[in-house]
Structure formats: structure tokens, C-alpha cells
N, C-alpha and C positions, 0 to 999 in steps of 0.2 A: 251594129255599132256598138252595142253593149259590150259585146264580147271582144272588140277592140280597145275599147275603152279599160276595159280590166287589165288587157295584157299590156297596154302601153303605162298604166298606173302602176304595173306590179302586183297586182291584188291576185295573189297566188295561194290564198290562205284558206284553210277550213272555217268553217263559220263555227261560232261558239256553241251553237245547239247540236252540232255533228260531233264536237269535241265532248260535248257533255255526254251525249248517248255512248261515244268510246269510253270515257270515265266510267260511266255506268256498269258497261259490259265488263271492264276490269273489276270493279267493284262485285259484281254478281260472281265471277269465278272466283275471286279471292274469299268471299265469304261461303261460298259454296264449297271450299275444300281444295280447289287448284290454285294453289299459290306459288307454283313455279311459271314465271312468265312464259318461257319456250314452250311448256307444257299448254298453257291456257292459250297461246297462239296458234299452235298446233290444231286444239280443238274447234277454235274459232276458225281456221281455215277450212277444215271440213265442212263446217256450215255453210260457208262462203260459196265453197265448191258445190255444194248442193242446191243451193239457191241459183248460182250460174248456170248450173246443168239444165235445171228446169227452164230457165227464163230463156237460154239460147236455143233450146230444143222447140220451143215455141215459136221463136223469130225464124228459124231454119224453115219449120213447117209453113209458116206464113208465105216466106219467099218462095217456097217450093209451089204453093198454090198460086201465088201470083203469076209466076213464070209457067205455070202448068207443068211442072216436072213432078217425076216422083219423088217420094219422099219417105226415108225410114228412120224413124223414132228410137233413141237409144232406149226409152221406156217401152217399146213394143213387147209383146209376149208375156210369158211367165218365168216365174223362178222354178227351181228344182223341185220345190215344196208346193207349186201349183198356185203361189201368191201372183195376183195381176201386178206388173211392174208399174203400171200407171199409179198404183199407191205410194211408188216410192217418190214421187215428186213433192218438192217444195210445197207446192201449192195446195198439195193434198193433206201432207202430215202436219203442217202445221195449225191446221184447224183441230186437230184431235185434242182430246182431254190430255192432261198431264200425265198422269200414268200409262194412258194408251200411247202417246207419243214416244216416251222414253223406250218401252218395250218394242214398240215398232221400229225405232231408230236401232236399237241394238241387235233384232232378230233379223230385220229384212233390209232397211234403208243402206246401213253401213256394209253389211256384206256385198249388198248390190254394187255401191260404188267401187268396193274393193277389188271386184270381179270384172269392172267393165273393160271392153278390149283396149288395145293399145294406141287408139285413135286419141286417148284422152292422156296426155303426157303426166298429168298429175296422178292418175290413178296406177300407172305403171310402176310407181314407188310406193304402193300401198301395202305391200305385202306383210310387213311387220307393223302396219299401223293399228292401233288400239283406240276405240271409242272408251273414253273413260269418264264423261261427263256422269257423276253419280246420282244427282238427284232430279228427278221430274221437274221441279219448280226452277232450277237452274236452266234445263234445257230449254222450257218454255220460255222464260225471260230472255234469253241469248237469242232464239228464234224471233221475238217479238221486238227485240232491239234492233237485231241486223234488218227486219224489215222495214223498221223507221227509219234506219239509216239510208237505206236504199230509197225510200220513199223521199227523203231530203235531198238525196243526189238528183233524184228525177225533178225535183221543185228548182234546185240551184241550176239545172241544167237548162232550165226555161230562161234563168236569170242571168245566163251568159257564161256560167262554167260548163265545161263538157264533162260530160260524165265518165269517161276514162280517166281524166286527170283526177278528178274527185275522188273516184274508187281508189286509184292507186294512192294518192295521198293519205287517205284513210288507213289504208294498209301500212304503210310506212309510219303513220303516227301512232298506230299499234306496235310497230316492231321499236319505236322509239321508246318505249316504256322497258325495254330489255335493260336493267340496271347491273347487271352481274356478268362476270366473265364465265364463258363455258368451258368446256373440257379442253385441256391442254393448250390452255391460253387464248382461247377464241374468243373474239368480242367483235360488237359492231365498229364499224369504220365509220366516222361522223360524216354526213352527206356532205357539208361543204368543204372536206378534205378531198372525199371522192371527185368532186366536182372540179377541184384545182388540180389534182393528177391527170383528169381527162384533158383539161385544157391544155397540160404542158404535154402530154403524148399525143392529143389529137386524132383520135381515131376517126375514119372515113368511111363513107357509104362504099361497100364492096370488100371491107375487110373482114376476116374472120377473126372474131374476138374472143380471148378465153381467160377465165379465172381459174386457176387450179386448185383453189381453197376458197369457194366461192361463197360460202354460209348463205346469208339472206340475199345474195345475188345483187348487192348494192353497187359494186363495180360494173357488173353488165348493165343494170338500170343506168347508171351515170353516163356509161357510154352510148347507150341509145339516146338519152335526154341531150347529150353533145352533138349527136348526128341530127337529131332532130332540130336544135339550134341552128346547126350549120345550113340548113334547108328552110330556114324560117326567114322571110324578108325582114329587113330592118324595120321597117315601121311596125311590125308584130312583136318585135322584141322587147325585152324589159330587163332591169337590173334587179336581183332578188336582193333579199337582206343580208346577203353574205358579199355582196358587191361584185358578183358573177353574173354576166349577160346570160338570159337563157330566152330561149324561144321555142313553144311547143306546137304551134300551128304547122310547121312543116309544108307551108304552101308551095314550094317549089318542088316537092315531091309530086309529079304528076303521073308517073308511069306504074300500073299496078305491078309490074314486074318487080320495080324497087322496093315497093312495100313488101312483097311477097318474100324477097331476098332478106329486108330487114327482120322480118318477123320469124323466117324460118332457117335461115342459113348464115345467120352473123353473129350471134351470142351463144357461146359454150361455156358450161360451167361443171365443175367437179367438186365434191367433198364426200368426205368419209362418215358423214353423220347423215343417216337417212331422215331424221327429222329437219336439219337444215336443207337438205334437197326438197323435201316438200315445203318448206317454207318459201327456199329460193323460186321454187316454180311458180307458186301463188302470187309471189310478188311480180314477176313479170309478166305473168298473164293478167292479173289485174291490171297493168299499166298498157294492156293492149298486145304484148308479144304472144300470140295464142299457141305458138309451137315452140315453145324454149327448149334448148338442148342442153338440159341439167342432169346429170348421172351420178349414181353413187358408185366412186372410185376414190382410191387413195393412190393420189397421182405419184407419190414417192417409192411405191411399192412395185415389185416386178411384173405384176399385171397391166400396168401401165404401157403403152407402147407407142403413144404419139409422139414423133420427133419431127422436126424441121415442117412445121404443120400451121402455125397461127401467124397472122399479120401482126396482131397486138395481144399483149399479155397485160393485164391489170390485177394485182394481187396485194392482200394484206395478208401473208401467211402466218399460220400459228407461231406465236414466241415461245422458246424455252420447253418445246415439245422434244420428242427423241421416238425414234423408230428402232424396232428389232434390226439389228445388224444384218441378220440372214434374209431380211424381206427386202432390202434396200436394192432399185433397181439398179442393175450392172452398168446401165449407160449414166449413172451419176458417177463423175469420177472424183469428187471428194471424199477423201477418208474421215468421215465423220458420221456420228448419229444424230447431229445437232439439226432439227428440222429448219431454223431460221437460215442454216446455210445451205442446205440440200434443196429447199425451195427456190432458191436463186439459180442454183445449178440447174434443177428442173425447168425454171422458166427460159433460162438460155438455150437449153436443148430442143423446146417445144417451139420456139420461134423460127421462123422461116429466116433465110439470110436476108438482112435488110429490114425483119420486122422489129418492131419498137415495143418497149417495155416501161410501166411505172410500176414499182414495187416499193411497200413500205417494210423496213428493216429496223430491228432495234439497233441502237447506237453501237453495241459490243461489234456487230458486223463490220464497222467501220474501221476500228483499231484493234480488233483482238489479236492478241500474240501467237494463237495456235497455229500449226502448219496450216488446217484447213481453213483456218480465216484468211490468211496471207494467200492461199493458192485461189482462194475464190476473187480477192480483189485483184489478183494478178490476171484471172481470167476476165475479169470485168474491163480492164485496161487493155490487156493484148488480144482478145478474141472477140471484143466487142467494141463501140465507140461509146464510152462513158461518157454522156453528155451534161447530166447534172446532178446535182445532191443538194438537197433541200434539208437542212437540220432543223428539226421541230422541237418546240419546248415540251418539258416532260409531263403538262398536264392535258395534253391533247386528248388522251384517252382515258381520262377521269369520267367517271367514277369507277370503270373498270380495272384500269392499272395506271400506276404512274410512272411507268418506264419511258425513257428518252427515246425518239426514233428519227430517222431519216427518210426521204423519199429519194429512190435510185431512179434515173432515167436514163437508159441505155438503149443502143441498137445493135443487133448481132450481126458481126461483121464489121467492115469499117476499120477506121483507124483512129484511136483517142488520139487528139492533140492536145486539146486543153479542156479542162473540167470545170463548168460553172458552178460555183457553190453560192449559197443564198443563207442568210441566218435570219431564219424566222422567229420572232420573239411574240408574235399575238395572233391568234386564228379569227379574232372577232367575238370570243367567249372568255371568260373568266377560267383562270387555271387550276380551280379547285373543284372539289367533288360537285359543287351547284351548277358550275358551266353555263353562268349567267351571260346574257348578252351584253358586250360591252362595246365601245366605239374603236378601240385599237385593233387593226386587222389588216396583217401584211399580204393577205391573198392577192387582192387586186394588183398590187405592186409587185408580187411575184410573177403572176401572168404577163403583166406589161413588160417588166423588165426581160422576162424569158423570151418574148416575142421580138424584143429589139436589142438581145444581147450582141455583143461584137467583143470578141477577144483583145482589140486593139484598144479597145475603150475602157476594159473592165479591167485594171489592174491595181485600183486603189484597195489595198487588203483592209483599209480601215471601213469602207463602205459596208452595208448590207450584203451586197453581191459583188463577186469579184472571179476572176479566172484564175486558174492553178494549171502551169504546163505539165504536160505528162513527165518530163524528165525529173522535175521537182519531186513529184509524187512517187516516182521509181525511187529516186535517192532516199526517201523517207520510209522505204520499206513497205510501198504501195498504201499507206496510211491515208485514210479518206476523211477523217475527221475534222471538221471545220476549224476547230480551236488549234490544230496544227499550222495552219497557213493564215489564218486571220491575225491582224495586228491591231492590238487593243490600245486605245489612245487613253493613255493616264493624264489626267488633270493633277498639276501639281498643288499641293495642300500646304498653307503656311501657317505653322503652329507659332504660338506666343513663346516669347523668351522663357527658358524652363524657370529662371529666377522668378519671374513673373506669376507662374503657374505654382510654385512652391508657397509664394507669398499669398495666394488667393486659398490654397489649400490650409494655410495655417489661419488666415482669417475664418475659414468655415469651420475650423477646429474649434476656435475661441467661442464662436457663436453656440455650437454644440454644447461645450461646457456650461455656458451661461444659461444655456436652456435645461440641461440637466439639474443645476443648482436651482432653478426656480421650481422645477417638478418636485426636488426633495423638500423644499420649503412648503409646497402645496400639502 
């Protein structure tokens, strides 16, 4: 009953004590000499993985004993130097003295997790990983704080919150602290923007869903949560702080084969940064996707061969990046090295016929005058069914960047007849670097209008949303910028007669002269 009450009231927030622990963890890393947020999160991820590995091993052992089945622990045996692998457990090394713990971690535990077999997706991408926590005191404090956080998760679990949800929320809260753009224009997509795009694309159970530039795997997680909501009964759903309906119970998913498909054969992601691959893997694993399919690959390069493969693609590809011309995949037909164009070309290629995509692009993609820009827009209109363009304000991605962006929703194949445009003015947060919560929020309206859109009733170009026929877009050189088609309603401003304005100016000048004379006398 308590659990249902929390869901119905929308209580899906981390407790202040847990937030305080996360803040302490950040402070310890900062004061301990690891100031780069991505580096800190990566090191924290290693520690969380070690704790999870230990706890899950004990759970599997208990289950095997209960079912009277044989069990083989990942901690069985010894390493090549003869050290007992049982000493690599979190429950063992967390009790060591600070100096001993750091040397034990560097010399035994970290090499051990790097060399685990392929049954652990996280360790598959650990070849270039480096453990760089420099001080014994920082390691001890980090281990103690993580232990404290997990103890509080256990407590909250008894109070109505699920362990998996809280664990995942904590990691997302950690990721939200990344406040700087990465290499090649990489930055995190706000969670509520991901939720909006998932609502527009509407991925379903059975779809194979991919992000070709997945970063922290936010889009894949958003798709997972969208599917969970679809299979949660209405009485267990709630409206979150962003005005979007959510549901995490998924009580309608009753077949174990469905859960297996979701956790093992639904979500696929690629990134050319191994740090992001590891963070993305950990993000999905902590949310209950035990076997995420995230791999290290440059999806624009010749080595990427997946064509006509996915039912859904969701992405916010890097902006303003470029790729070596000689390494561009031959199947990408656009004659350019600009990644914001090539990624949309890649997304079209990797979709199955009838597959659907939601992708964020910089505004320049919508109206750029180069041959590649025009060819891409022509491709979206003629080889796809371009369904929607949501124009977003320039502050959406602050503090990372102030670039104006748009969301493209399209289906591979089909026939573009009318394109739905929406002029988003607000997303529920201030459009400055602070991104403080505000009441103005177009996202619920966008989702509602999208679900009810009708070309026969959406011809008012002065409204927030409207349709533009394909022929008009073609006549405008395939321009997809909202301002090309939106009609702005101007209010007539009435001014006073010029003679009256001049008379007022003369009066003001006389007052100034009087004032100056008074000052001179003083």
C-alpha cells in the first residue's frame, strides 16, 4: 500500500540524506585531486561495480544452495601470483587499513576485475581502464560513502521505494553533475527532453532500439522507462515533475521471456569513447538491464557495417564534429565531413524499412545552404516520411552550449505528405546557465498535440503547432526551419503625434537646464 501511495503521488525523489552522501562523494574526489567530473564518475563506477559483483555473487550462491544446484563463484581460485581471489571481494577489502586497501586495490582487485571473462559486459571494455584514485584516505572515504548509500537504499526499500529504482536514480544524479561539454561537442541530453522524444517516437516491446552515439546511454534508458510505463497499469502511474506520465511497476509484463528480451535483446548503443561506453553500461546495469549491448565503435567509420537493422533509433549526435574523409563509411552518401549531417545519414541507413527515429540536430541542419545540407533534407523528405520538427529554444543545453536545436521525427520509407512543426518556447526550466525549475513548460502540450495531430485541422500558421505540405517545403528548397513557415502576428503599436513627442522633449531639456543651473549655484 505504501509503495502504491508513493507511485500515485509521484514521489520518485532521492532522499536528502542520500543526496547529501552523493555531494560528500563529489567533494572527496574534488579535494582528493580528481576534479574532472567524467574521471570521477568513471572511478566511482569501478567501485560500484566491485560492490555489485560481490553482492550478486553471494545472491547467486544463496539461490543455488536453495535450489540445490551447483555454483561456481567468480571469486573461486587464485590469481597468477597465487593470491586467493576471495580477497578481491568488496566485503573483504573494505575492512583493510587505508594504506593496505589502496595497494591491494591497485595490485590485486583492479587487475582482477579487468581480467574477468566476457560474462560481465562491463569488464569487456576495461582493457584501457586505469585506477587513478591517488590517496589511501580518498579510497577509504569513497568506499565508506558508497557503503552508506547502499545501506540507505536498503532502508528506503523497506519504506516503499524499489532498490533498483533508487540505485539507478543515484547514478543519474551523479551524472547530472557533469556540467561541461566533452570532446567533439558531446554533452548529456536533459532527461525530460529524452522523455519527450521517447513519447513522440513511442518505442514498443519487441523493438530493437539503438543509439549510434550513446554517451551515458540516456536515450536507451529513456526508451526502457517508456516501455515500462506502457506496461504499468494506470492506477500505478504518476505524472513526474516535468508533466510526463511515468510508470515503473510494469505489472503487465508477466512472461519471463518478455523480461529476458527487454534486458538482453532490446537496447544497443555505440560510442567512440571508451569512458562513455563504461559509464553507459553502468547506467543501464544499475537500472536493471543486466546484459546491455553497448560497444566501442565509431558508427561513421568504415568498420561499422550494420545496415537496415533497427526498429527504433534515438540519438543526440555530437555537433560541430568532423571525421577524417578517408575513414567515412562508403554507405554514407552525403559528400561532407560534418558529423551532424553524417549521423542523420547513418541513422537512416541503420533503420529497417518502417523503422522510426527521433534525433536532435543543430538548427543549421534545417536551413544550411551547402549541397550536403540540402541533400540530407531532400533525403528526409523523399526517402523517409518526415513526420515532425520540434524547434527548441537555444538554452535547452545550457550550461554545456547555447546552440539552438530541433528534434526530427521520421520513418524510413513511406511518403512525406505533411510535416508537423511545433514552436517550443519553454521546457520547464530557465534558459540560462542555472536552468532553474519554472512553471512554463510546453512538453506536455507537445505530447498531447502530437497524439491528436490532424493535417486537416492544423493549418493555423500563427499557432504553436501547424502542418506544412510537402510541396511547399520542396518549393522552399527543402528548408525545414520553423520561421520559414510560421506566421508571426504583429500587434499594431500606436505612437503619439510627433509634435507632442517633440514638445515633451523640449520640456525635459528645460528641466535639465534648470537642474544644471542649480548645481552651478551649489
